[in-house]
Structure formats: structure tokens, C-alpha cells
N, C-alpha and C positions, 0 to 999 in steps of 0.2 A: 468438417464441422465449421460453421461460419463464425465470425467474430462474436456475435451476440450469444450463440450457444456456448462458445468457449468461455465467455465472460460469466454466464450463468453457472457453468460448471465450476469455475475457479472460485466464484463468490460462495457457492454452496459448500465447497470444501472448507472454506474459512469458517462458515457457520457451523458445520458439522464438528469441526475441531473444538469450537467454543461450546457447543452443546455437550460434548464429552466432559469438559471441565465442570459442567453444571449438573452432572449425573444424568444426562439425557443422551439417548442414542439418536444418531442422524444418518440419513441415507439420501442419495441424489438419484433421480431418474430424469432422463432427458424429455420423456413424453408421458402423457397421461396413460397411455396403454402400458408402458413399463411400470408406472406407479401402481396401476391396478394389480398387475401381476406380483409386484413386490409386496403390496399390502396383503394379498391373499397368501403369499408364502410365509408371512410372519405370523399368521393366525392358524393354528392347527384345526383340523376338522373337529366338529362337535363343540367348538368353543361357543360360549354364550356371549353374544355381541349386541351391544346397544349403541346408539348414536345420537348426536345432537343435530339441530338444524344446520345444514351446510349445503350451499350450492356446489362447492368443490366436490364433495362426496358424490353428488348426483352427476356432475359433469364427467367424472372419470368412470362412472358406471359401477362404483363399489357397492352402493346400496342394493342395486339389482342383483349383483353377484352374490351378496350375502343372503338375500332373501331366496335366491334360487339354488344356493349351494348347500353343502352338508354342514350347516351351522344352526345354532339355536338363536335365531334372529329375534331381538326384543324391540319391537316397534312401539315407541312411546305414544304414537297417535292411535293405536289400536287397544281396545279394552279399557279397564279402569286405570285412570292416570296415576293414582297413588300406588297401585299394585305394580304397574309397569316401572314406575320410578324406583321402587324397592328392588325389582329384578335387575335393573340397570346398575344400581348401587353395588350389587353382588356379582356383576358380570365379569367374565374373563377379560373382555376388551370393551373399551369405549372409543368410538370413532368420532372425530371432529376435525375441523380445520382450525386455523388460528387467524385472528383478524390482522395481526402483524407479527413479524419476527425480526429482531435486530441482528446486525452483523455479529454482535457479541453473544448471540444465542439466547436472548431473553424473549419470552412470549408475551404478547399484549392482546388481551381480549376484553370486550365490553358486551354486557348482556342486559336484557331487560328484566328478567326474573331470576337470573343465575341458574336456570335449569339446564345449562350447558356447562358453565365453568365450575359448578359445584362438583361435577364428576372429575374434572381435571384436577381439582384440589385433593379429592379424597374419595375412596370407594372402590371402583373397579380395579382389578389386579393390574391391568395394563391400559394405557391410553395411547392411541395411535392417531397422530395428527398428519393430515395431508395438506400441503400448502404450495401454491404456485409461487414462482419467484417474483411475481408482482406484489407479494405481501412483504418483501424484504425492505427494511428501513434502517437508517443509520443508528438511531438510538430510541429510547423509550418515549421521549417527548414527541419525536417525529412519528412514532407508531400510534400514539394516542390521537394526534392530529390526522393521521391517515384514516384511522377507524371512523372518527367523527365526520370527516369531510368526504371520504371516498367510499366507505363501506356502509355507513348508516343511512345516508339518503336513499340509495337504491333498495336497501333492505326495508325501510319504512314504506316505500312505494310498493314493494312486493307483498308486504304484509298488510297493506291498506290501513296504515296508521295515520292518524290526523296529527301530524307534527309539522313545525316550521320547516325542518330540513326536507321533508317530502315535497314541500311547495317551492322552496327556493334552491334546493340542491346543495346546500352546505349547512354545517352546524351553526345553530343559533343559540347554543348553550341553554336550551329550553328546560322547563320543568313541567311540560305539558302532560296531561293524564296518559297519553299514548306514548310517552318517551320510552325508548328502548335502550337508552344509555344510563342505566341506573347503577350498574355494578362494573367497576373497572378493576381488572386483575392483571398484575404483572407477575409472571412466573420467572423468577430469576435463577431458581435452582430446584431440582427435584430432591426431596428428602429421602427418597427411596431410589437407589441406583437402578437405572434402565427401566423404570416403570413407564416413563414417557418416551415415546419414539416419534421422530419427525421425519416424514418423507417430503423432501423438497422436489418440486417438479419444474422443469425448464419450460414452462408455459404460463400463460396468464389464465388463472382459474379463480372462480368465485368473485367476490366483491372486495 
């Protein structure tokens, strides 16, 4: 194990310990392949599973595995949007990444329409979060800055949004019609023990 990998592992163990204090379960996987297998192990066959927009889920191959596996996959982009949203609300699992996670175990997420973070707050029986160690920050303030300046600009570009950050590559604190930084959520604790699980991955994943 090289020094960087060992540092990731040690940092992850600190975060996992702090997640436990906040009623959340944490795991560490050194590679995206290990993370994929761990995620599949946590979700029993026949589970109803929905997900939010996430490059991380795509990069580790989890969405393909769900769609091809023995699961009830609820794809929000297929069928009637309201019907799919209702199904996800009642799902066994909701899959997502997090825009940032602090060393103290707090989750920071920013959404355009809250159609991702709403399920993190309430609804599905379990929420499973996959996050690369590139998402780790020292505190909430640093997490919000990370999202606005490192995650949002490439996301607005990917989504073809007409925002200042898509043009200049950093947050301009805009109120543009296409702004995707409308809802800021800090999850400091889960009100339901072990409803939220986080798999930290020793690689750079997502934005």
C-alpha cells in the first residue's frame, strides 16, 4: 500500500467513526470495483431501488449492475415523472453520491430542484451513498465552497446550463434562470439509525 492509499484509508476510518456518532453507517473500499461489490452486498435481491443523478454511480458501474441484476430498478428518466418519483419515495433503497463530506462526518449537497436531496431527507427505507475520497473536506464551509467551485461548473457544462460558472469555471453566486445551486443541504445527523450508509472509495470519482 503506497502512502496515498494508506492516507485515504486512515482518513476514511476517521470519517466512518464520526458517521457512527451521527447515526450513519460507513464503509471504506480501496477501489471502485470493491465499492461496486460492497454496494451490491448491502442490497438484497428483489429490492426496489431508485437513484439520483450521479457520475459516481455511473463510473463504478452500479447503475448498470442494478438494471441488469435481480432488482426492481426504478429509473426516474423512464415513464411518468410523478409516478416514478412516488415509486422512489417508497423504495427500499435510494442511491446517490454526496457533493462533499467532512472529516467530522457531515454531508453537504446542493441541488437545483431538490429531486435528489429530498430522498436523502425522507422517504426511501435506506439511502446508500458512494463517494470518492476527492469529496472529503475539512468542514461544512469548505464543503460548500468545494461544491460551488469544483462540482457545479462541470455539472452545468454537462447539463448544458446557461450559467456564469459554466462560462468562467467558478461560482459567481448567480441567480440565473438555469442556476442549479438552489437548495443547500447539510446532513449533520440521521434521525433514523443506520438509514444512511456511506461507502468511501479510495479513488477520485465524480465531480
